[in-house]
N, C-alpha and C positions, 0 to 999 in steps of 0.2 A: 614289273614296275616296283620301284622302291616304296616302302611303306608310306613315307612322308613326302614323296616326290613332289606332289602338287600342294603340299602344305608349306613349302618353302617359297618365299617371295621371288628370289632370284635363283632359278634352278641351275644346278651345276652338273646334273646328270648327263652323261654322254648317251645320246639317243641312237639306238640301232647299232649296226655294224660300224666300227670306227672308220673303216674304209668306204662305207656308204651309209652315212647317217640319215636314214629315212625309216620311220617306224610308225605303226598305228596302234593306239591303245583304245580298246572299247571300254567305255565307262558309263556309269549310271549315277545320276544324282537323284535321291540321296543314298542309294544302296552302297556305292563304292566310296563316295565322299559326301558329307553333309553339305559341303561347299568347297570350291577351290578358291582360296583367298587370292587377293591381288598379288601378282608376281610378274617377273619378266625373265627372258632368256635370250641368248644370241641366235637361236634357231627361229625359223619361220614356222607357223602352225596353222592348220585348218581345224576348226571346230565344226563338225558335220553332224547336225542333229538328225537322228534316225527315227525317234519315236518320242511322243510326249511333248512337254514344254518346260522351259527353264529360262534363266537369264544369262546373258553374256555381256560383260563389260569390257570395253576397249578404250584405254586412255580416259577413264572416268565417264564414258558415255555408256549407259546401260540400256540394253534392248531385250525385249522378250523374244525368245527364240523357240520356234515350234518345228515340227517335223519338216525336213527339207532345207531348213536354214543352214547356210554355210557362212562361217565367220572366218575372215582372213586376218591372222595376227602376224604383223611384220616384226623382224628382230628388234628387240628393245622396247616394244610396246607393252605398257602395263595392261594386264587383262585378268579377269576373274570369271568364274562360272558359279552360278547359284540356282537355287530352286525357284519356282514360280508358284506361290501360294502352297497348296498341298499336293501339287502334281509332281510326277517323276519325269526325268528326261534321260533317254538313252542317246549317247552320242559317241562319235569317234574323235579322238585327238590324233591328228596326223602331223607328225613333227619331223622336220628335215632341216639340215643346215644349208644355207644358200650356196655354200662353196661347191656343192655337187652340180650346180648349174653353170659354173664358170669353167672355161678352158684356160690353159696356161698363158694364152696370148690375148691381150686386150683387143676388142673389136667393138663396132657400134652397137651390136646386139647386147654385149655385156654392159655397155654404158647405160642402156635402158634399165637393165636389172639393178645396176648400182644406184641409179636415180630412185628406183622404186624402194629398194631395201634400205636406203639411207634416209628416206623420207623427203627427198627433194621433189619427188613426183607423188601426188596423192591419188589414191583410189579408194572406193568405199570399203568399209570393213565388213559389211553385211550384205548377203545376197539371198534372195528368196525366190520361189517359183514364179512370182509376178514380175521379176526383172527381165528385161528383153534379152540379155545375154546369159541368163541363168542356165538354160538347157545345155548350151555348149560348154560352159564352165564346169558344170557338175558332171558332164560326161567324162571330162579328164580325170576328175577325182574318182568316179566310179570305175573307170578303166584301171586305175592304179590299185584300187581296192581288189578288183578281180584278179589281177596278176599276182598280187601279194598273197593270195591264198595258196599258190602252188610254187612260186619262186622258180620258174623255169630258167634254164641257162640263158644268161644275158638279160634277165629281167631288169637289171639296173638301167640299161639303155632305154628300155621301154618306159620306165618310171620317169627318167629324165626327159624323155621326149614329150610325155604328157604334161609335165610341169612347165616345160618350155611353151607348149601350146596354151596352157592356162594363162601364163603371163603375157603371151602374145595377144590372146583375146582381151585381156584386161587393157593392154596398151592400145589395141586397135578398135575395140568395140565399146568399151565402157567410158570413153572420153575422159581420160585422166585430167585432173585440174590442178591448179596451184595448191600447195599444201595449206591447210587451214592455219590461221594464226594461233600459235600456242605460246604459253609462257614457259619457255624452255628452262629458265632459271628455277622456277617453282617445280617443274617436273623433275629436274635433276636433283633438287633438294629433297623432294618426296622419295625418289628412288634411294637416296642415301639413308633416309629415315627408315624406309622399309627394309633395306638391307641390314640395318642395325637390329631391327626387330627379328628378322630371320635368324640371326646368329645368337641373339641374347634374350629371346622371348621368355625363357624359363628363369631368368635371373631377376633379382630384386633391384632394379635400377630406378633411380629417381628421375623425374623430368629434367632437373638441372644437369644431371650426369649425361643423359641422352642428348640433350641440347648441346652440351659442350662437345661431346663426341662427334656431333654433326656440324660443329662450327657455327652455331647460331645461338641467340639468346633464348632463355626459357620462354619469355613472353612471345617472341616471334615463332618459336617452335610450336607452342600451343595454338596460336592464331592460324599459322600456316596449315597445321594438321586439321584443325576443325573446319577451316574454309575449304580445304581440298577433299577431305574424306567425309565431311558431313556429320562427324561425331567426334567426341573427345578422344585423345590418345588412349586414356585408360579404358574407355569402352571398347575401342578397337582392339587393343592388346588382349583384352579378355575374350573377345570373339575369336581372335586368332588362336589363343591357347585352347579354347574349347573345340575349335575345328581340328587341331592337332590331336586333342584327346579323343574326339569321336573316331578319328581314323585309327588311332592306336587300339581302341576298344574292339574294333572290327577286325583289324589285321594281326593282332597279337593275342597271346593268352596271358599277358601280364596281369597281375593283380590290379584291381582298381586303385588301390593305394599307390602302387608303383606308377601307374599312368598319371595320376594326379600330381605326384612329385615331379615326374619328367616334364610336366607342362607348367610347372611353377606354382603349384598349389600344395602347401605344406600341411594344410588343415583339410582332412578328408570330409568332414561335415560341411565345410564351406564349399568345397568342390562339388559335392553332391547337390548342394542347394543352388549354386549358380548354373550347374549343368542342367538341372531340371527346369529352372526358369527359362533357359535358352531353348532346350529341345523338347520341353513338356513331357519329359520322362526321366527316370533316374539313369545313371550310367549302366547299371546292371540291366535295366529294362531295354536300354538302347542296344547293348551288346546282344542280348537274347533275340531282339527283333531282327537285327540285321544279320546275325549269324544264321537265322532261319531262312534268309533270302526273301522275306515277305516285304 
């Protein structure tokens, strides 16, 4: 996994074998990531909680996720992963490109998948052991986990068959409904803003500059961001920078001064102060704690 793979809002990483883009990443919050900031990508994703408890956000709806919870992230959906209070959460990120499920010729089965992946058909984002179809759904995910341990000859066919079964069960048992009403204009505008942050977070850009780059007025930019994200742009940018810094501290041997500079902090004393205010420990203490695996 790339060091900052999930610190990027819109991921560009090619997941898995280019000829068969399906891969599983075992992760732990907060050991591997303090948090996974809001991002999106063109792949579909399962977030499968194995142990502990955390939070998963899908299109700005946040839910507490405990052991057994499965979250389905469709292509293009904004999503984030975070801690729940002081608890840790072990989970799997299972990421695959929808293209592996399609044949070269259109058919009615493919049209169902297109409706699902394009958002024209709506299914729940979260599945827990209390849900009626959970046992059958999770059996598909577990089966793919098991075969992925050994990758026997032809395993790709098996993985595809289990994914087809999963989406068949969704369509057949979980009673898909009409897509919920969404403000698509606001959602697309927010994606544009987040993409800008992704590529320019370490720079010293003023709000008028960012608003102009996103094609909106500064006042609309600030109002839209606060209404959607629940905090000011400045506060969110600082949280994002600190999330990147936390990951760099754990995944690299770079000096703390270098980490601070790469994350947009020219003043080391200020970086130490805001880092401690956010994580309740200094950068050096954070690196030592997480390097020890505790």
